C-alpha positions, 0 to 999 in steps of 0.5 A: 298794710296792703288790703290783700297780702300774701303769707310768704311761709304759706305760699307754695307757688301753685299759680292757682291765684294767677289762674283764677284772677282775670285781670292777672293782678298777681305778681309771682316774686321770687325775691332778691335770692330766687330761692323761692317764688311767692304770689303778690297782689298788684295793688295798682291793677287789682280791683279788690274782688278778692276771688284770690283769697278763696282759691288759694288752696293754702290760705296764703292770702290775708286780708286786712282785718280791723277787729281789734281796733273795733273791739278797742271802740266797743269797749270805750263806752262813751262812744256809739259804734253802730253796725250796718249789716248787709241784707245776705247775712242769713245765707252767709252765717250758719246761725240757727236762728238768723234773727238772733244776729241783732241781739248777738251784736249788741251783746258785743257792744254794738249800741245799734244794728241796721240793715245796709238794705236801707241804703239800697233803698235810698239809691233805688228811689234816687235812681228815678229822680235823677233821670240818669241818661242811658246806657247806665252801668250799676255803681253799687258794686265797689269792685265793678267801680274799681274795674271801670276806673283802672281798666275801662275809664272811657266808660266812667260816664256810663257809670251810675252817679250813685254812691253804693248802698253801704255809703248811703246807709253810713251817711244816714246813720251818721246824721241819726247817730251824731258822732258814732262810728259806723261798721259794716259787717258783709261778704265783701272785701272791696268794701274795705278799699271803698270806705278809705277812698277819697270820693266817699271817705268818712261815711263808713269808719270800718268793715268786718267780713261775715268770717271775721264776725263768726271767728269773734264768736268762736273766740268768746265762746258764745253759745249759738244755739237757742238764741232768741230772735232780736229786732233790727233798729231803724227802718226795715226795707222791702224789696231792697233786701234782694240786692244781694242776689242777681237781679236784686238792684232791678227788682228794688228799683223797680226796673224790669226783671223779665228776662226777655226784656233787652233794655235791662241786663244782669251781669255777674262774675268779674270775668263776665263783667269784663267780656261785657265791657270789652264789647260794649263799644262795639256793640250796636246802640240797639244792643246796649241795655239801658241799664245793666246791673254789674256785680263782680262775685259769682252769683251777686253778693251771695258769692261774696268771699267773706261768708262762713257758709260754702253753700252753692249760690242756687241753694244761697238764693233759694234760702234768701228768698225764703228767709225774707218772704217767711221771716218775722222781719217785715217791712209793715210791722212798725209803719208809724214808728219806723217811716222810710227815711231819706237823704238829700240828693247831695249825700246820694250822688258821686263822681269817679275818676280815672285810675288807669295804670299805663304799663310797659308793653314789649315789642316783638323781638323783646316777647321772642327773646322772653319765649326763648327763655322757656324753650320757646322758639317757634309758634309750635313751641308755644303750648298755650296750655295756661298752667301758668296762670296766663291765657297764652305763652305770649300773655306770660311773655308780656307779664315777665316783661313787666316784672309780674311773672317769671320765664320758669313758670312755664310747667311743660318747660320745667318738667321737659327740663326735670326730665332731661336733667334727671335722664342725664344723671341716669345715663351718666351714672356709673352704677347700674339702675333698674326700675320695675313696675308693681309687676316686676317688669322693667320700665327703665334701665340705664346704660350701666345696667345694660352692660352689666346685665345683658351687653348684647340686648337693647330690649331689656325694658318690658321684660320681666325682671326674674330674666336679669336677676333673682327678684325676691328682694324687689318683691319684698321692697314692693310689699313692705315699703322699705329699703333693703341694702345687700353688700355681697350678691352674685348675679347670674352672670357671676358679677359680684354687686353690692345693692340698694333696692327701694321703693318708689310710688307703685315701682321699685328701684335697684342700684347695683355697684359692680364690686367683682374687681374689688373682690377679686383684688381681695382674694389676691391680696388675701393669697399674697397674705397667706403666702407671705406668712408661710414663707415668713414661717419657713425662714423662722424655722430655718433660722431656728435650725442654724441658731441651734447648730451654731450654738451647738458648735459654739458650745464645743469650742467653748469647752475646749477652750476651757480645758486648754486655758485651765491646762495654761494656768496650771502650767504657769502656776507650776 
């Protein structure tokens, strides 16, 4: 399963994920039938920052979740399952008492619960021992490591050759608890990909987001109020607990935190990181800092996508500072029983690899042809509005060439096309159409309506509706928001219509079918029927008169014949 996938049933073609992704690692896929488009993550260029998962308004981005597997492991009492908790937990989990977290996790089945900040302190100390040549880019953020390996491989020599705090802590836990299963709990999606990468694989077995753990608590019906404080297992670090905040690595590594010091630089947010890397080689040597702390999330790990709380970064930073300076989580509480741990340098160093994917680049003619598909035939047609998610029309054309976008993603073009089609339909309709605003002022009228209501005028738009028609039914539709159908209506110009009046948003529309000819034909037919019936009655009357006269004549003739025959019989008898 991909680390981040799209729930097609929820995806609604809004392109917000495309707009929010600085790398444009989102592919718009319409499928084999071109019925509905969906946004798919492009694995080979995605750095797993996870920002698309929180910007998607439909919650259509689904992150790989290992919770069911972890539950199975926790149910196996013969296994030792250890939790490594990111030090940002006090601001990401809305616990009334943050210090209750170790006890909660142990109640869920974890054998030991430690702080990932221990690994942060290990790499901070190792940084000075290695004497790494400058300039150095921090390798603590896995999304930044992905960014450089996949998109800026020429800067790999500048990456700090140290593992991330999570990997360092995972290796430490594996040595402290041989055979254990290590589960990281934090706000980072990129770490889900980091733990399975070839260079550091095996140090950590699973990762859970803070939001996944919180949902777990809720599913179990855990009472989160009035919980007692508990202790984290193992060593409790000091300044390393500030690693999640912007500048936290500088503090933990005992580097300068002076904002005026040009030897160090802190950059957070993927776009800001890219801006610095784009200009890295163009900077003068005197302008390049010796150490660059880079974190892909805005505000550092405090802006991680798998947190629960939605406070702003400033509030989170203040809360983090307050917690670690005022809580009972003190570094000198158990100095004898919890000495600072250490790992050999071989466990703390790593190498990186070039994972850049060369994407096809279209030529000028191909770009021009793609632009033409969305009605762009000159530079003036290229609005570069960014509504599609790309920075410019040409950038989108390149994405279309690569199969990552579609020509119809251009919203101004699609709007113009829709308006053109609707206007064609409106103009071609044989029935009259009038649209009026809430003040019953005409805003739209089609040619059929012009012909029906006022053939001599072309200035009907902007006039009051009552100049053309009795507006009472229009007013009723505006008030009640219900359509009204009238089968027979006589206009002021004596035109007979069948009309449908229906509400629009803050407007009302009427469709009028001219049935004058139809009604006249019905009257003529009725007149013919009446005349026919009258004539038929007259014929019947005459026929009855003739029949009666014939019957009378027949009656007289029969009587005379009877007399003659009787006389003949009598004569014959005689």
